[in-house]
C-alpha positions as CSV (number, residue, x, y, z in Angstrom):
1,X,94.8,135.2,86.6
2,X,94.7,131.6,85.7
3,X,91.1,130.3,85.8
4,X,92.4,127.0,87.1
5,X,95.6,127.2,89.1
6,X,96.2,123.4,89.0
7,X,98.7,123.5,86.1
8,X,100.9,126.3,87.3
9,X,100.8,124.9,90.8
10,X,101.8,121.5,89.5
11,X,104.8,123.0,87.7
12,X,105.9,125.1,90.7
13,X,105.5,122.0,92.9
14,X,107.6,119.8,90.6
15,X,110.4,122.5,90.4
16,X,110.5,123.1,94.1
17,X,110.2,119.5,95.3
18,X,113.0,118.5,93.0
19,X,115.4,120.5,95.2
20,X,117.2,118.7,98.1
21,X,115.3,118.3,101.4
22,X,112.3,120.3,100.2
23,X,108.9,119.9,101.7
24,X,105.5,121.5,101.0
25,X,103.4,123.0,103.7
26,X,100.4,125.3,103.7
27,X,101.2,128.8,104.9
28,X,98.4,131.3,105.4
29,X,96.1,129.2,103.2
30,X,98.6,128.9,100.3
31,X,101.2,126.3,99.3
32,X,104.6,127.1,100.5
33,X,107.9,125.3,99.9
34,X,110.6,125.1,102.5
35,X,113.8,123.2,103.3
36,X,112.9,120.5,105.8
37,X,113.2,121.8,109.3
38,X,114.3,125.1,107.8
39,X,113.2,128.2,106.0
40,X,110.6,128.9,103.3
41,X,112.0,129.7,99.9
42,X,108.9,129.8,97.7
43,X,105.2,130.4,97.9
44,X,102.4,129.9,95.4
45,X,99.6,132.4,95.5
46,X,96.4,132.3,93.4
47,X,94.1,135.3,93.6
48,X,95.6,136.2,97.0
49,X,93.2,138.6,98.7
50,X,91.4,139.1,95.4
51,X,94.5,140.5,93.6
52,X,93.7,138.6,90.4
53,X,97.3,137.2,90.1
54,X,98.7,133.7,89.9
55,X,102.3,133.9,91.1
56,X,105.3,132.2,92.6
57,X,107.0,134.3,95.2
58,X,110.8,133.8,95.7
59,X,113.6,135.2,97.7
60,X,116.2,137.5,96.2
61,X,119.5,138.6,97.7
62,X,117.8,141.8,98.8
63,X,116.0,145.0,97.8
64,X,118.6,145.9,95.1
65,X,118.2,142.6,93.2
66,X,114.4,142.8,93.7
67,X,114.4,146.3,92.2
68,X,116.6,145.3,89.3
69,X,114.4,142.3,88.4
70,X,111.3,144.5,88.5
71,X,112.9,147.2,86.4
72,X,114.2,144.8,83.8
73,X,110.9,142.9,83.4
74,X,107.9,144.5,85.1
75,X,105.5,142.2,83.1
76,X,107.0,139.2,84.9
77,X,108.1,140.6,88.3
78,X,106.6,142.7,91.0
79,X,107.0,143.4,94.7
80,X,104.4,141.2,96.5
81,X,102.5,142.4,99.6
82,X,103.9,141.4,103.0
83,X,107.0,139.8,101.6
84,X,108.1,142.5,99.2
85,X,109.6,144.8,101.8
86,X,111.9,141.9,102.8
87,X,113.2,141.7,99.2
88,X,111.0,138.8,97.9
89,X,109.7,139.1,94.3
90,X,106.6,137.7,92.7
91,X,106.7,136.1,89.2
92,X,103.5,136.1,87.2
93,X,102.4,132.6,86.1
94,X,99.2,133.5,84.4
95,X,100.5,134.5,81.0
96,X,100.7,132.4,77.9
97,X,104.4,133.0,77.5
98,X,105.7,131.9,81.0
99,X,109.3,131.0,80.7
100,X,109.4,128.0,83.0
101,X,113.2,127.7,82.7
102,X,113.5,131.1,84.2
103,X,110.9,130.3,86.9
104,X,112.9,127.1,87.8
105,X,116.1,129.1,88.0
106,X,114.6,131.7,90.3
107,X,113.1,128.9,92.5
108,X,116.5,127.2,92.7
109,X,118.3,130.5,93.5
110,X,115.8,131.2,96.2
111,X,116.4,127.7,97.6
112,X,120.2,128.4,97.7
113,X,119.5,131.7,99.6
114,X,117.5,129.8,102.2
115,X,119.6,126.6,102.4
116,X,121.8,126.0,105.4
117,X,125.5,125.8,104.9
118,X,125.6,122.0,105.4
119,X,123.4,121.5,102.3
120,X,125.4,124.0,100.2
121,X,128.6,122.3,101.2
122,X,127.2,118.9,100.4
123,X,126.8,120.0,96.8
124,X,123.6,122.1,96.9
125,X,121.2,121.5,94.2
């Protein structure tokens, strides 16, 4: 767990808010990122219910993709409580070797999965 979540939150915030029509809103006491007047596509959790993790949680295309990501890199990915059964995946942000390009890509993919057709047809991200 990051002793101070400010830096990873600032990075997640910058990556998420760079995407079209994205806004930040608190959700169950944690920062969440959603498409304005639409769906959430990312959440930032720090020590959620005392789990000791600092993570960003993003959508996947479903349980198969979620399982593949976890199997390929279990040090980075895991199935988060509450959202995991719906195919969301958590990415650990409290390690010294966080690949912020990969985090940014997963946030962007999650945005695309949540974006309405009108945004995707307008050029997406």
